[in-house]
N, C-alpha and C positions, 0 to 999 in steps of 0.2 A: 504493500499500500503505500501511496506517495504522502511522506511527512509533509508536504509542504502544503496538502491539499487544506490542511486544518490549520496553518497559520495566516493571521491576518496579514494581507499585502502591503507593501510598505507605505501606500498612501493612508490608509487607514490606520497604521501606526504612527505616521506623521502627524493626522489630524488628531487622533486621541493624545498624542503627547502635545500639541499646541494647545487642545481643551483643556488637559489637567493645569500646565502651566498658568493659562489665561485665567483659571478659576483661582489657584494659590494667588498669584499677584493682585485680581481684583478685589478679592475678599479683605486680603492684608492691606490695600490700600484704602477701601471704603470703609472698613472695619466692621461690615455686616455682610450676611448670607444673603441677604434681600436683594440680589442682582436680576435684573433681569436675563432670561436666557438669550435676548438678541445681542445684550452687552457681551456676554461671554462668549456667543458664537463670532459676532464682530472682532472681539479680541483675537482670538484664534484663528480669524480669516477663514471660517468657514459657515455653511448654512446652518440656522436655526435647525432645520428638518434633520441634517446630521447629527446634532447634539441629541434630538430625540431617537435617533435611530441608535446612536452608540450607548446612551446613558438611560433613556426612559424619560427623566425628568431633571429638575436641576439639583434636587437634594442628593440624587444618584452621582451626579457629577462631581458636586463638592465632597461626597463621602470618598468617592474615588479618587479625588485630588488629594486629601488627607493621607490616605492609604498609601497613595503613590509616594507622598513627600515622606512618609514615614519608612516606606520600603527603600528608597532611592537616598535619601538623606540622611536617616539616621541609623538603620540598622547595619549597613556595611560599615560605618565608624563605630560602633557598639563591637562589633565581630573582628574589625581589621586589625591584626596584629594585637589584640589585647589579651592578657591574660584571663581567661574565663571564670577565675576565682578571684580577680580583682573588681570587686563589686563597687569600690569607691570610683575607679576609672570609668566604669562602665556607668554608674549614676552621673558623674559629670559630664560625660560625652552625652547623655540624655537631657539632661538640664541645658548644656548651652545649646543643644538642638531646640528645644521648646523655647528657649530665651530669646534666639536669633530668630523664629518665625512666631513670636508671640501676637502681634496683629492678626495672624490668619486663626492661629489655634484659638484664639481667645474668641474671634467672632464666629468661629465654629461650635465650641461650646457652650456659647450661649443663644443660639439660634435654634431652628427648628431641627437640625441634622444632629443635635448632641447626643441622642439617644442612639441614632444610628451610628453616630461614629464611635460612641463608647462600646457599642456592640463590636463593630468590625475591629478596632483597635485591640481589644481584649482577646479578641480570638487569632489577632497576629501575633501578639505579646504573650499570649500564654505559654507555648514552648520555652521560651526563656524562664518563666517563673515555675514550669513544672520542673525543669531541672535545679532550680534553686530549693523547690520543696523537698525534690528527691535527697538533697544534700543536709537537710534537717535532722538535728539529734531526734530520734524515733518518729522518723518519716513512716506514715504508711503505707502498708504494702498492697492493701485492698485497692484495685484501680478507680472505685466509686470514691472511695473518701480521698484518694490523690486527686482527683478531679475536682471535688469539691475545695479541698485544701487550695488549689491553685486557682480554682475561682475565686476565692476569698481574698487569696496574697494579691490577684491581678486586680480585685476591684478595689481594694485598699490603696494599693500604690495608684490607682487613677484617679481616686477621689482626693488624694494628696496632691498629685501634678494639677488636676484640674484647679484646684483651687488656688495653687500658687499661680499658675497662668493668669487666670482671670482677677484675681483679686491682691495678686502680690505687689510690691512695691514698684515704683519705676524710677530707675530700670531694675528688672531682675538681676539678682546675684546668683548664676548659676553654681558657684563656688560654695558657697553658704549654703544654698540648698541641699547641693549634694553632699554635704556634712549633716544637714539633718537628717537626710533620708538614711545617711549611714547608724546614725544613733537609734532611730527607730529598727532600722534592720539588724541592730545589736541586741535590742531588747527582743524581738520578735524570735532571734536563733539563739538568746540568752550567751552574746558572745562566741558560741561554737565555731560558726563559719571565719569568722575574723580569726581566732586562735589556730584553725586548719591553715588560713592563708599564711599567717606569720611563721608557720613551723618551717 
């Protein structure tokens, strides 16, 4: 079977990329997700019809733009050459990403896309948190309990990060926030993972 038959052609990928980039830029610039589809299409130099064909509606486009920003802008930085057990470095990298893109994320987290975005990001970030949970002292072996604890940790981190992005002082201080996250992390793990890293 021809593998290229399922791959979108170059024009589709280019127009999709242009729409994702335009969504991030316009939301950040205007500080709101209440942007007409015609403005998004014009900024990406595509037709409104193409927006509906590729995404269905504006909220789906904006959510896809946020996920793309995390997948292309955050996850590679978090995983590139970093020691997976260095939670502080990973937290600092994530904090810097959210601070750099604060206007976009703040608008997304306070607009009608917020729930959809949180669900999508939780799904994307759960594998990282599952590894963290597996390393906890007394980590559960039962898959359903592991799933529940992973969801609990993911939701907790999301709540703290969301509050910082939306309500934190201007400008955000990624280093101070990463330190705060590590204090919380130390309490959750009883300091066990920090000791494991320092060995």
